N, C-alpha and C positions, 0 to 999 in steps of 0.2 A: 845334184843331190850330194849331200855331205854325209859321210858315214861316221867320221870322228871329228866333230866340230871342236874348236879350241876356244877357250875363254878369250874375250875381246875380239872375236872374229865377226865381221860384218856380214849379215845374212838377209835374205829375202824369203818370205814364206810363199809356198806354192801348194795349192790344194786342187783336187780334181773338180770338174765342173759341177757335180752334184753337191759338193760341200761348200762352194764359194759364197753362198748366201749367208751361211752361218759362221764362217771362219774368216780370219783377216788375210785374204788372198792378196799377194803382191805388196804387202806391207814390209817395211824394213826394220831391223833391230840389231842388237849386239848380243852374242852368246855370253851368258854370265856363268853358267855351269853346265857341263856335260859329263855324265858319269862314266864308268868303265865300260867294258865290253858287253856286259849283260843288260845295261840300262839303255833303253832305246829312246829316251826322251832327253830334251835339252831345255834349260831355263833360258828364255830370251827376254831381254829388256827392249820393248818396242820403242820406236821414236816418239810415240804419243804418251809415254810414261808408264804404260802397263807392263806387268810381268806376265809372261805366258809360258806354260809348259807345252812344248811342241815335239811331235815325233821327228826324229832326226831325218827321216826320209822326205820330210816336207821342207827342208832347208836347202837353199841354194846360195852359194857364196856370191857376194857382191864385190866386184873389183872397184877399188877406190880410184 
């Protein structure tokens, strides 16, 4: 779990079992924007070309 993702950081999305059917579980992308301390979401550019706003708690760093 990443609490303060940085722009251009490579991440993978993780969701709990109940949410996996509706959410892009285990898909990878790059953080475009993550706000300050009070903002709990990050803008992620997915590998398939979509932009998603994702809770920071659902991000896991991908080691290159």
